[in-house]
N, C-alpha and C positions, 0 to 999 in steps of 0.2 A: 504493500500500500504506500509506504513512504517513498519507494523508488518511483512509483507511478506519478505521485504528486510532484516530486521534484523535477520531473520532466516537463511539467506544465508551466506556462507563464504565471507569475504571481497574480492573484485575483485582487481586484479593487472593488470598492462600493459601486463605482460606475459600471463595472461588469455586471453587477446585480441589478442595474437599472436606476440607481440613485446617484444624482449628480450634485455633489456637495458644492461645487463651484457655482452651479446655477442658483442654488439656494442662497449662497453668499451674495451673488449678484442681485438677486431679488431684494434682499435685506437692504442693500445700498440704494436701490431704487425706491424703496418704501420710506426710508428715513426722512427725506424732505417732505413727503406727503404727511407723515405722522406729526412732524414738527409744526405744521400749520394748524393742527388741532389742539396743541398742548395748552392746558390751563395752568395757572400759577400753582395749583395744589399738587401737580405731578412732580414726583421726585425721581431723578434719574432719567434715562432715555431708553430707546428701543434696543433690545439685545440682551437684557438681563434675564435671569432665570424667572424672575417675577416682576410684576409692575407695582410701583409704590404710589400711593395717593394719600395726601395729608388732609384729613377731614376736619381737623381741629380749627376752631375759630369761626367757622362759617355757620354752624347750627348750634342751638341751645340744647335741644333734645332730639337728635336725629334718629330717624328710622331708615335703614337701608332697604331699598326695593330693587330686586333683580329680575331680569327677564332674558330668555333665550329663544331663538327661532332660526329658521332657515329661509330659503327663497322658494323652495318647493319645485314643482315641475315647470315653472317659468324658465328654469335653467335649460330645459329641453329646447325651448324656442331660442334661447341665447346661443346654444350650440349650433342649431340649424341655420340661424341667421348670421353667425359669426359676430354677434353683438355682445360685448362683455363690459360696456362702459356704464350701464345703468343698474345691473343687478347688485352691485355693492351698496348703492343707496337703498335699494329694496331691503337688503339684509339689515342695515342699520335701522331703517324705519320700522320694521316689524317689531323690533325689541324696544326702541325708545318710545314709540307711541304706546306700547303696552304698559310700560312703567309710568308713563305720564298720566294715565287715567287714574292713578291713585294719588295724584298730586305731586309726584316725584320729579325733581330736576335730574335729568341724565348727567352723570358725572364722567363716566369713562366707558369705553367699549373695547372689546377684544374680538378678534375674528379667528376662524379656523378654516383654512383652505386646504383641501385634500385632492390629490390627483394621482394618476398613474405615472405620468412623465411630466416634469415641470417645464412649462413654456413660460419663460420669464416675461415676455411681452404681454401675454394674456393675463398672467397673474398680476402684473403691475397695473394693467388696465382695470382689473377688478378692484384692486386695493385703492386705486385712484377714486373709484366710485364710493368705496367705503369711507375714505377720507372726506369726500364731498358730503356724504350723509352726516358724518360726525360734525362737520362745520355747520351744517344746517341745524343740527340738534344742539350745538354748543357744548358737545362732550369731547373728551380727549380720546383719540385712538392710542391707547396706552400699551398695547401689545397684541400678540396673536401667535398663531402657529401655522407653518406651512409644512404639510406632510406629503412627501413624495413616496407613493406606495406602488411599486410595479405590480402589475397583474390585478390590481384592485379596481381600476377604472379603465374604460376604453380610451384609446388615444383621442385627445382633443376634448375630453370631458373632465369635469371636476365637481366637487360638492362644497357647499358653503354652510357654515353655522356662525352665529354671532351671539355675543353675551354682553348685556348692558347692565350697569349698576348705577343707581341713582339714590337720592336721599330726599326725605321730606321731614319737616318738623312733625313730631308726633301729634300735636294739636291740629295740624293742617291736613291730615290724611283724608282723602276723598274715598269714601267707601259705599256711597249710596244710601246710608242709613237715614239721612235727612230728607230723602225724596218722599213727597206726599201728593195725594190727589190735588189736581189743579196746577201742578207744575208744568212747565213748557219744555218740549224737546226741540232743541235747535240742531240742525244738521250742517256740518261743514263739508263742502264739496270734495270729492276724491279727484285724483288726477287720472283715473282710469281704473282698470281692474286691480291695481296695486299688485299684490303677490298671492292672490287667492283665486281659486276656480280654474286654474290653468289646465288641469287634466280634462275638464269639460271643454274649455276653449280649444284645446288641441284636437279634441274629438270633433268639434264643430268645423274647424279648419279642414280636417280630413274629409268630412262629408261635403262641405261647400266648395272645397278646392278653390279658394279665392287666390288672386294674384296679390301676394303680400306687398309687392312694390307698387301696386296700383293706387291711384288717388282715392283716399277715403276722407271725404269732407275736408279736402285741402292738404292732407298729409298722407304719406304711405301707411297702409294698414299695419305694417311691421313696426313703424314708429309709435303708433297708437298702442299696440299690444305691449311694446317694451318700455312705455313711459314709466318712469320710476315712481314708487310709492311716495305720496306726499307726507312730509314730516310736519307735524302740528305743534312741535315743542315750543318754539319761541313765542308765537302768538298766545298760546294758552298759559305759559308761564307768566306772561305780562298781565293777563287777566287775574291770575292767582295773586299777583303783587298789588295790582291797582284796585281790584274789587274783591278783597279777601272774603271768602265764605260764600260768594255769589254762586259759584258752581257747586251743585249738590252731587252730581254724578257725571261720569264720562264713560262712554263705551267706544272702544276701537272696533270699527266694523271690518272684521277679517273673515276667515272661514266661518260659515254659518250665517253671514249676512246680518241684516237688521233683525231678522226673525229670532236668531239664537244668541246674539250678543247683547241686545238690550236687557233681556231677563237676567243677565249676570250681575246687574247692578240694582235690581229691583227686589223688594221684599215680596214674599209669596202672595200678599194681599193686594198687590198693585199690578196694573197692566199699562203698557204703552200703546196708545191708539195713534197710529201713523196715517197721515193723509198722503197717499202716493202721488196725488196731483199737485202737491205743494212745492215740488222741485222738478226741474226738467230731467227726463231720463236721457243721459248722454247717448249720442249716436252709436257708440261702440256697443252699449247694452241693447239698444234697439235692434242692431244687426244680429247680435248673438241670440236674442229672443226669437227673431224671425228665422234666421238660418238654422237654428237648432230646434225650432218648434218647441220652445221651452215654456211650460206653464208658468203663470205669474208667481204662484207660490214657490216654485222651485227657483225662479230668478232671485227672489228676495232671500232665499235660504242659502244660496250658493255665492252670489255676487254682492258687492256693496251697492251696485245700481246707482252710483253717483254720489253716495254719502259715505265719507271715510271716517268720520268721527261724529258721534252723537253727544250732545251737551244738554244736561238737564238742569234747569234753573227755576227759581220761583217766577211766577208770572210778572211780578213787579220789577224783576231784575233782567227780564229777557231783552228789553230794548237796549239797556246799557251794555250788557255782555255782547250782544250782536253787533253793536256799534264799535266796540273795541276790536273785535275780531275782524270786522269788515275793514276798519282802518289799517289793520295789519296785513291786509291783502287776501283775507279768506272770503270765499263766497259762502254766505250764511243764509240758511233757509229755516223758517219756522215750520217744522215738519209734523208736529203732533203734540199730544198732551198726556199727562199721567192721570189715570182714572182708578177708582176703587175696582178691584177685580171681583167678578162673580165666579162662583165655584167652577162653572163649566167653561170659563173663558181661557184662551191662551194668554200668555204674558206679553206677547206682541201681536197686535191686530193691525194689519195693513189693509187699508180700505181704498 
């Protein structure tokens, strides 16, 4: 055995499919992107075994809020289209919007990028999108992991996961417990399908066989489908500061749509009564409904249908909250109200 081995050339990690030099090159490409997102509380830089964040001095009685998510099968479209510039923002948005609904300010974000063979240009493009998302959320891209795992992924494909940590004063946690009958539900417009429902979207594309480069209301359909998830952090944090206590509940409208996400912030004795005519159904969702012959109930259970975040406020605060959000660039609609729930009613009723 030893004689046979000695006759072979020495093996390296690259022979096994892992290119350490490519990983090092990616780290150097990432560093300036991460530096643009750094907050004063970050200690150290990219490349350590762990990321350090100093929480002292900013909060009196802080509660940490964490969230993790991926991009889902929207990545399949990214691979097919060769479009890797927006999925990074999707990754950040899914986690920071989730922790935001509890009143938390996102502090820092970490990403996990896994592939079979590392393409530095592709990975750098993805991380550029992650850094952009962190800038929009005001959180630091504080670290991450790039895993090159031969034979685990087909050539040209990768997977993404993200992890966000935020903080909120214990007295300012938003948990929906103050929501009561008579409250108003405001809806903030989405930027598209965000990062949910893409398994059904890809099924519809396969059935309809549209030309993804063809004009779709002034844009290529591919651009509309790959539009990154809207990040609602800065406008809502401003409302938390300027109108403390005005927001009683927030629901990030992700998988499950309005139908299943609004009940997550409601007590069992309440129902959200939503008027589907109170906001315009964007052309993308009109097309999906028609091309897929999808029933209305299924549309609102799978897609956000144009509403990416629901905001519950007292009726007397609705105008002020809507005005602040509109001034920050959000499209705001008064989409419904909170009612006492009858025993046989669903917790979201879309009429």
